[in-house]
C-alpha positions in Angstrom: -0.2 0.1 0.2 2.8 2.3 1.1 4.7 1.3 -2.2 1.1 2.3 -4.3 0.7 5.5 -2.6 4.4 6.6 -3.2 4.2 5.2 -6.8 1.0 7.7 -7.1 2.7 10.7 -5.8 6.0 10.3 -8.3 3.4 10.3 -11.0 1.7 13.3 -9.9 4.8 15.1 -9.0 6.0 14.5 -12.7 2.9 15.2 -14.4 2.3 18.5 -12.4 6.0 19.6 -13.5 5.5 18.6 -17.1 2.7 20.6 -17.2 4.8 23.6 -16.1 7.0 22.7 -18.7 4.5 22.8 -21.4 3.4 26.3 -20.7 6.9 27.0 -21.3 7.1 24.9 -24.2 4.2 26.9 -25.6 5.8 30.1 -24.7 8.9 29.3 -26.8 7.2 28.2 -29.3 5.1 31.3 -30.1 7.8 33.7 -29.4 10.5 32.2 -30.8 9.3 29.5 -33.8 7.8 31.9 -36.2 11.3 34.0 -36.1 14.1 31.4 -36.5 13.8 28.0 -36.1 17.3 27.1 -35.6 17.1 29.2 -32.6 13.8 27.6 -31.5 15.7 24.2 -31.4 18.6 25.6 -29.3 16.2 27.4 -26.8 13.8 24.5 -26.7 17.0 22.1 -26.0 18.9 24.0 -23.8 16.6 25.6 -21.4 13.6 23.2 -21.6 14.3 19.6 -22.8 18.0 19.8 -20.7 15.7 21.7 -17.6 13.4 18.5 -18.1 15.5 15.8 -17.5 17.1 17.5 -14.6 13.9 17.7 -12.7 12.5 14.3 -13.8 16.1 12.8 -12.0 15.0 13.8 -8.9 12.1 11.5 -9.1 13.6 8.7 -10.1 16.5 6.5 -8.2 20.0 6.9 -9.2 21.8 4.4 -11.2 26.0 4.4 -12.0 26.3 3.7 -15.8 29.5 1.1 -16.4 30.3 2.4 -19.9 32.9 0.7 -21.9 33.9 1.5 -25.6 33.6 4.4 -27.6 30.9 6.6 -25.7 29.4 8.8 -28.1 30.9 12.4 -26.5 31.3 15.0 -29.0 27.9 17.2 -28.2 28.6 19.4 -31.4 28.0 16.8 -33.6 24.9 15.2 -35.1 24.5 10.9 -34.1 22.2 8.2 -34.8 21.9 5.8 -31.7 21.0 2.7 -31.9 20.5 -0.2 -29.0 19.0 -2.9 -27.7 15.5 -3.0 -26.6 15.0 -5.2 -23.1 12.4 -3.2 -21.1 10.6 -0.2 -21.5 13.0 2.0 -19.3 16.1 1.4 -21.8 15.4 5.3 -23.1 15.6 6.7 -20.1 19.3 4.8 -19.4 20.4 6.5 -22.6 19.2 10.3 -21.9 21.0 9.8 -18.6 24.4 9.0 -20.5 23.4 11.5 -22.9 22.7 14.0 -20.0 26.3 13.9 -18.4 27.8 14.4 -21.6 25.9 17.7 -21.6 23.8 16.7 -24.2 20.3 16.0 -22.9 18.9 18.6 -25.0 20.1 17.2 -28.3 18.4 13.8 -27.9 15.4 12.8 -30.3 13.7 9.4 -29.6 11.6 7.8 -32.4 8.7 6.5 -30.7 5.3 4.8 -31.6 3.2 6.9 -33.1 0.1 6.2 -30.5 2.4 8.2 -27.6 2.1 11.4 -28.9 -1.5 11.5 -27.8 -0.4 10.8 -24.4 -1.4 14.2 -22.4 1.0 16.7 -20.8 3.5 13.8 -21.6 3.1 13.1 -25.4 2.6 17.2 -25.8 6.2 17.7 -24.4 7.6 15.3 -26.9 5.8 16.6 -29.8 7.3 19.9 -28.9 10.6 18.3 -28.5 10.4 17.4 -32.0 11.1 13.8 -31.2 9.9 11.2 -34.2 6.6 8.9 -34.1 6.5 6.2 -36.3 3.6 4.0 -36.9 6.0 0.5 -38.3 3.9 1.4 -41.8 7.4 1.8 -44.3 5.2 4.4 -46.9 3.9 6.6 -43.8 6.8 6.5 -41.9 9.1 7.6 -45.0 6.7 10.5 -45.8 6.5 11.6 -42.2 10.5 11.5 -41.6 10.8 13.7 -44.6 8.0 15.7 -43.2 7.4 18.1 -39.9 4.9 16.2 -37.4 1.7 17.0 -37.6 1.0 19.0 -34.4 4.1 21.5 -35.5 2.4 21.6 -39.0 -1.2 22.6 -36.9 0.5 25.0 -34.7 2.6 26.6 -38.2 -1.1 26.8 -39.9 -0.1 24.3 -42.1 3.0 25.5 -43.8 4.3 23.8 -46.8 6.3 20.6 -45.6 10.1 20.3 -44.8 12.0 17.6 -44.9 12.0 16.4 -41.2 15.7 15.2 -40.6 17.3 17.1 -42.8 16.0 20.4 -41.4 18.5 19.8 -38.3 21.2 19.8 -40.5 20.3 22.6 -42.0 19.5 24.4 -38.9 23.3 22.8 -37.7 21.3 21.3 -34.5 23.6 18.4 -33.3 20.8 16.2 -32.9 21.3 12.6 -30.8 19.1 10.3 -32.8 17.8 7.3 -30.6 16.6 4.4 -32.4 15.6 0.5 -30.9 16.0 -1.5 -34.5 13.9 -4.3 -32.7 11.3 -2.2 -32.8 9.6 -3.5 -29.1 11.1 -5.0 -26.1 11.8 -8.7 -26.1 8.8 -11.0 -25.3 8.9 -15.1 -25.8 5.8 -14.5 -28.2 7.7 -11.8 -30.3 11.1 -13.8 -30.5 8.8 -16.9 -32.1 8.1 -14.4 -34.7 11.1 -13.3 -35.1 12.8 -16.2 -35.5 10.3 -17.5 -37.8 10.6 -14.3 -40.1 14.4 -15.0 -39.8 14.2 -18.0 -41.0 11.8 -17.3 -43.9 14.4 -14.4 -44.9 17.5 -16.4 -44.4 18.6 -14.0 -41.8 20.3 -15.0 -38.5 18.7 -15.9 -35.2 19.7 -14.6 -31.9 19.6 -16.2 -28.3 18.7 -12.9 -26.5 17.5 -10.6 -29.0 15.0 -9.7 -31.6 15.8 -9.7 -35.0 16.2 -5.9 -36.0 14.7 -4.0 -38.3 16.4 -2.6 -41.3 13.7 -0.1 -42.3 14.0 2.9 -39.5 18.0 3.4 -40.4 17.4 3.1 -43.6 15.2 5.3 -43.6 17.6 8.1 -41.7 20.4 6.9 -43.9 18.3 8.0 -47.4 17.4 11.3 -45.9 21.6 12.4 -45.4 22.4 10.7 -48.3 22.8 13.8 -50.7 24.1 16.0 -47.4 27.4 17.0 -47.2 27.0 16.7 -43.3 26.7 13.1 -42.4 26.1 11.8 -38.8 28.1 9.2 -37.0 26.6 5.9 -35.9 27.1 4.5 -32.5 25.7 0.9 -31.6 25.2 0.3 -27.9 24.6 -2.8 -25.9 22.5 -2.0 -22.7 22.7 -4.9 -20.3 21.5 -4.7 -16.1 22.5 -6.3 -12.8 20.7 -9.7 -12.5 20.3 -10.4 -16.3 20.4 -14.3 -17.2 18.8 -14.2 -20.2 15.1 -15.0 -19.0 12.7 -13.7 -21.8 9.2 -12.7 -20.2 6.1 -13.6 -21.7 3.7 -11.0 -22.9 1.3 -11.3 -20.3 4.4 -10.3 -17.5 4.4 -7.1 -19.1 7.7 -5.6 -18.6 8.4 -7.5 -15.1 10.6 -10.7 -14.3 10.5 -13.3 -12.2 14.2 -14.3 -12.5 15.8 -11.1 -13.4 14.1 -9.2 -10.9 16.8 -6.0 -11.2 15.8 -5.2 -14.3 14.1 -1.6 -13.7 11.0 -0.9 -15.9 9.4 2.6 -15.6 6.8 1.5 -13.2 9.6 0.3 -11.0 11.5 3.5 -11.1 8.2 5.9 -10.2 7.9 3.1 -7.3 11.4 4.3 -6.4 13.2 0.9 -7.3 15.9 0.8 -9.5 19.5 -0.9 -10.0 22.5 0.2 -8.8 24.3 -0.1 -12.0 23.6 0.0 -15.9 26.1 -1.5 -18.1 26.1 0.3 -21.8 29.3 -1.1 -24.1 29.2 1.6 -27.2 30.9 1.2 -30.9 31.5 3.7 -33.3 30.7 3.8 -37.0 31.2 6.1 -40.1 28.2 6.8 -42.2 30.0 5.4 -45.1 31.1 2.6 -43.7 27.5 1.7 -42.7 26.4 2.8 -46.3 28.9 0.8 -48.0 28.1 -2.6 -46.0 23.9 -2.0 -46.4 21.7 -1.2 -43.1 20.8 -4.8 -43.3 23.9 -6.9 -43.3 25.4 -4.2 -40.9 22.7 -4.9 -38.7 22.6 -8.3 -38.7 26.4 -8.5 -37.9 25.8 -6.2 -35.4 23.5 -8.2 -33.6 25.2 -11.3 -33.7 27.9 -9.4 -31.6 25.4 -7.9 -29.4 24.1 -11.3 -28.8 27.4 -12.9 -28.0 28.7 -10.1 -25.7 24.9 -10.4 -23.6 26.1 -14.2 -23.1 29.2 -12.7 -22.0 27.2 -10.6 -19.5 25.4 -13.3 -18.0 28.4 -15.2 -17.3 30.6 -12.9 -15.8 28.1 -10.0 -15.1 29.8 -7.4 -16.8 31.1 -6.6 -20.3 34.6 -8.4 -19.0 36.4 -8.7 -22.6 35.5 -4.6 -23.0 37.2 -4.0 -19.3 40.4 -2.3 -20.6 38.0 0.9 -21.6 35.6 0.7 -18.8 34.7 3.9 -17.0 32.0 4.6 -14.3 29.9 7.7 -14.9 27.8 8.8 -11.6 24.4 10.8 -12.6 23.7 13.1 -10.0 20.3 14.7 -9.1 19.8 18.3 -7.4 16.8 20.2 -5.9 18.2 23.0 -7.5 16.5 22.1 -11.0 12.9 22.2 -9.0 14.0 25.3 -7.4 14.5 26.9 -11.1 11.5 25.6 -12.2 8.9 26.6 -9.7 10.9 29.9 -9.2 10.6 30.9 -13.0 6.6 29.9 -12.7 5.9 32.0 -9.6 7.8 34.9 -11.7 5.8 34.2 -14.5 2.7 34.4 -12.7 3.5 38.2 -11.7 4.7 39.2 -15.0 1.7 37.8 -16.7 -0.6 40.4 -16.7 2.1 43.1 -17.8 2.9 41.1 -20.6 -0.9 40.7 -21.5 -1.5 44.3 -21.4 1.8 45.3 -23.4 3.5 42.5 -25.5 0.6 40.6 -26.3 -1.7 43.3 -28.6 1.5 44.5 -30.0 1.9 41.0 -31.3 -1.4 40.4 -32.2 -1.3 43.6 -34.5 2.0 42.9 -36.1 0.6 38.8 -36.9 -2.4 40.5 -38.6 -0.7 42.9 -40.4 1.7 40.2 -41.9 -1.5 37.8 -42.4 -3.3 41.1 -44.5 0.0 42.0 -46.2 0.6 38.0 -47.3 -2.7 37.8 -48.4 -2.8 41.2 -50.4 0.0 40.0 -52.4 -0.2 36.4 -52.5 3.2 35.2 -52.0 3.4 31.6 -51.2 5.7 32.6 -47.3 4.5 32.1 -43.7 3.8 35.1 -42.0 7.0 36.1 -40.1 9.2 35.3 -43.3 7.0 37.8 -44.9 7.2 40.7 -42.4 11.0 40.2 -42.4 11.7 40.2 -45.7 9.3 43.2 -46.0 11.2 45.3 -43.5 14.7 44.1 -45.2 13.6 45.4 -48.6 12.4 48.4 -47.3 15.8 48.7 -45.5 17.7 48.2 -48.9 15.7 50.4 -51.0 15.9 53.4 -48.4 19.7 52.6 -48.8 19.9 53.0 -52.4 17.6 56.4 -51.9 20.7 58.0 -49.7 22.6 60.6 -51.5 
């Protein structure tokens, strides 16, 4: 009963904080996105997404990250991060790893399309511009090359821009996280995965599902004509007590034997592993392209399967111990104080903003809309206004003696 009450309070606390962040996200969107998409992404990542992770970290138990191999550290370069998917909490520890490198605001995660409909949390993920997929290659290929639907609505259905390439155009160093298995491991999925592998003459694995090549292939295609190419990291994740147990679908994310493997439910209840083991390998974009996405994934998953077998025997990636380092994330109530301090200040400043800034903002948008309709240019409101100002300044300079 006490654990359940604690879990409910944690959920309410997380939702309450996230709702405050939703208001900040909306304000940042309205005040910055119409003027400058690149600046919007920088501010949203550095001031909102980074802060959200810091605040939520205070609600979850701390775990050391035992890292081996070539862990991603360059926060100024785009990258694609691949990982095996044992449980629903995997994304949280990958985000923690990025947070410790100062890149929590760079993270973009591929998620199931249904998650964007979740109130508060789903809204926040859309403002963070996470990538929601439906596991349909026709839909997802178009979706990767277009702005997410919620963003389109807020931008009054602007013409679609290429989604992934837009990050490169804005020089935004995204860390795109992909789980090629498509779902967490269950015994029913293992049977289907092995049947499909036999049918398509692909390898089978003891501890993993067959990786799907579609998601990574779509990403690769999006950057094929660009000068800037993201690095590709393949991460193998394992948790203490892991013995290779594969739960049934009915068990959900729980385990009968491997009880230290976390889930979001256990994290909310205040229970988490002392350590999380992550081994990383780095590959160039051209290397993966030359090898072929499907062949690359099959080869990496064979290596990953052997690493997990090694972990079962040693409870560590023993063969990779030469590069072992311990990363210790720490939470601080300072992040919560900053959040609610800003919320309190905003409460008192809001009436002043409504009286002064909002009317000017509304009149400017109305003016731009009328002028945009008058000359029928196929540009959005704010670009038209900025272009008009620039043209007038140029004309004024030409008229000067």
